C-alpha positions as CSV (number, residue, x, y, z in Angstrom):
1,M,91.4,113.3,102.2
2,S,92.2,110.2,100.2
3,V,91.1,106.8,100.9
4,A,93.3,103.7,100.3
5,L,91.5,101.0,98.2
6,S,92.9,97.4,97.0
7,I,92.0,95.7,93.8
8,R,93.2,92.8,92.0
9,L,93.6,93.4,88.1
10,P,94.0,90.8,85.4
11,E,97.6,90.9,84.1
12,E,96.8,92.4,80.6
13,I,94.7,95.5,82.3
14,M,97.9,95.8,84.7
15,R,100.6,95.6,81.7
16,E,98.2,98.4,79.7
17,L,98.2,100.5,83.0
18,E,101.8,100.4,83.4
19,A,102.5,101.1,79.6
20,V,100.0,104.4,80.0
21,A,101.6,105.5,83.1
22,N,105.0,105.2,81.5
23,L,103.9,107.0,78.3
24,L,102.4,109.9,80.5
25,D,105.2,110.0,83.3
26,R,102.3,109.9,86.1
27,P,101.9,107.3,88.7
28,K,99.5,104.5,88.2
29,T,97.3,105.8,91.0
30,Y,96.7,109.1,88.9
31,I,95.8,107.1,85.6
32,I,93.1,105.0,87.6
33,R,91.9,108.1,89.4
34,K,91.2,110.0,86.0
35,A,90.0,106.7,84.6
36,L,87.4,106.4,87.3
37,E,86.2,110.1,87.4
38,V,85.6,110.0,83.6
39,Y,83.9,106.5,83.9
40,L,81.5,107.6,86.8
41,K,80.5,110.8,84.9
42,E,80.0,109.0,81.6
43,Y,78.0,106.2,83.5
44,V,75.7,108.9,85.1
45,D,75.1,110.4,81.5
46,Y,74.2,106.9,80.4
47,L,71.7,106.0,83.0
48,V,70.0,109.5,82.3
49,A,69.7,108.8,78.8
50,L,68.7,105.2,79.3
51,E,65.8,106.7,81.6
52,R,64.9,109.2,79.3
53,L,64.6,106.4,76.6
54,K,62.2,104.4,78.7
55,D,60.2,107.4,79.4
56,K,57.1,107.2,76.9
57,D,56.3,110.7,77.3
58,D,59.5,112.1,76.5
59,M,59.0,113.8,73.0
60,I,61.9,112.7,70.5
61,I,62.8,115.1,67.8
62,S,65.0,115.0,64.7
63,G,68.4,116.6,64.4
64,E,66.8,119.0,61.9
65,E,64.1,119.9,64.4
66,L,66.7,120.6,67.1
67,R,68.8,122.8,65.0
68,E,65.5,125.0,64.0
69,Q,64.8,125.2,67.8
70,L,68.3,126.4,68.5
71,D,68.2,128.7,65.3
72,M,71.1,127.3,63.8
């Protein structure tokens, strides 16, 4: 099920959105939906990483140690 959403965008963002939509031959709603999907996924990853950085008990290892643990 889809839900309608109305937003106001600065003219510059609207021009960029239209350019991308034209380039990909897709509707603007498709571009916005995909952008939100990526943003939300990345934002959740960012929040998890931020919480791990704040956790003083979380062990930090070097890249070399990680490769050793993964047998690389």
